[in-house]
C-alpha positions in Angstrom: 85.5 107.2 96.1 86.9 104.7 93.5 89.7 104.5 92.1 89.9 104.4 88.1 90.9 100.4 87.3 92.7 101.4 84.3 94.3 105.0 85.0 97.6 105.5 85.3 98.3 107.6 88.1 102.0 109.2 88.4 105.0 109.0 91.3 103.9 113.2 91.7 99.4 112.0 91.5 97.9 113.5 95.0 95.5 111.0 96.9 93.3 111.5 100.1 93.0 109.4 102.5 89.6 107.5 101.2 92.1 107.3 97.9 95.3 106.2 99.9 92.3 103.7 102.0 91.6 102.2 98.6 94.6 101.9 97.0 96.1 99.9 100.1 92.9 98.4 101.6 93.8 99.5 104.6 90.8 101.5 106.9 91.2 105.1 107.2 91.4 104.1 111.2 94.4 102.1 110.5 96.5 104.5 108.0 95.6 107.2 110.8 97.2 104.8 113.7 100.3 103.5 111.5 101.1 107.0 110.7 100.9 107.9 114.9 102.9 104.5 114.7 105.3 106.1 112.5 104.8 102.3 110.3 103.1 104.0 107.2 104.3 107.6 105.5 103.4 111.2 106.8 101.0 112.9 104.9 101.3 116.2 103.5 98.7 119.2 105.2 97.6 121.3 102.4 95.4 122.9 105.4 94.1 122.1 108.8 91.5 119.5 107.4 92.9 118.5 104.5 95.6 115.6 103.8 97.0 113.8 101.0 99.6 111.5 100.1 102.1 111.5 96.9 101.7 108.4 95.2 105.2 107.5 94.9 105.0 107.9 98.7 102.8 104.7 98.4 103.9 102.6 95.9 107.0 102.5 97.7 105.6 101.9 101.4 103.7 99.2 99.7 106.6 97.4 97.4 108.8 97.6 101.3 105.7 96.1 103.1 105.6 93.2 100.5 108.8 92.9 100.6 109.0 92.2 104.8 106.6 90.6 104.6 108.9 87.7 102.0 111.2 88.4 104.4 109.6 86.4 107.2 108.0 83.8 105.3 
């Protein structure tokens, strides 16, 4: 699934793992591992097989991750 380049997503936009993977450049297996380890936001389960993240949740996580990387240098 490809994310359109020029479309603005609201913070309430729901993203499935494929879109979350593309947005963060992390593999799906890495996202699942980091969720289990508490390093990545937990998704909302819409059903047994459908898990989603809110765009705002991922934006906040990425901002925090980049700020933390800046503190380590």
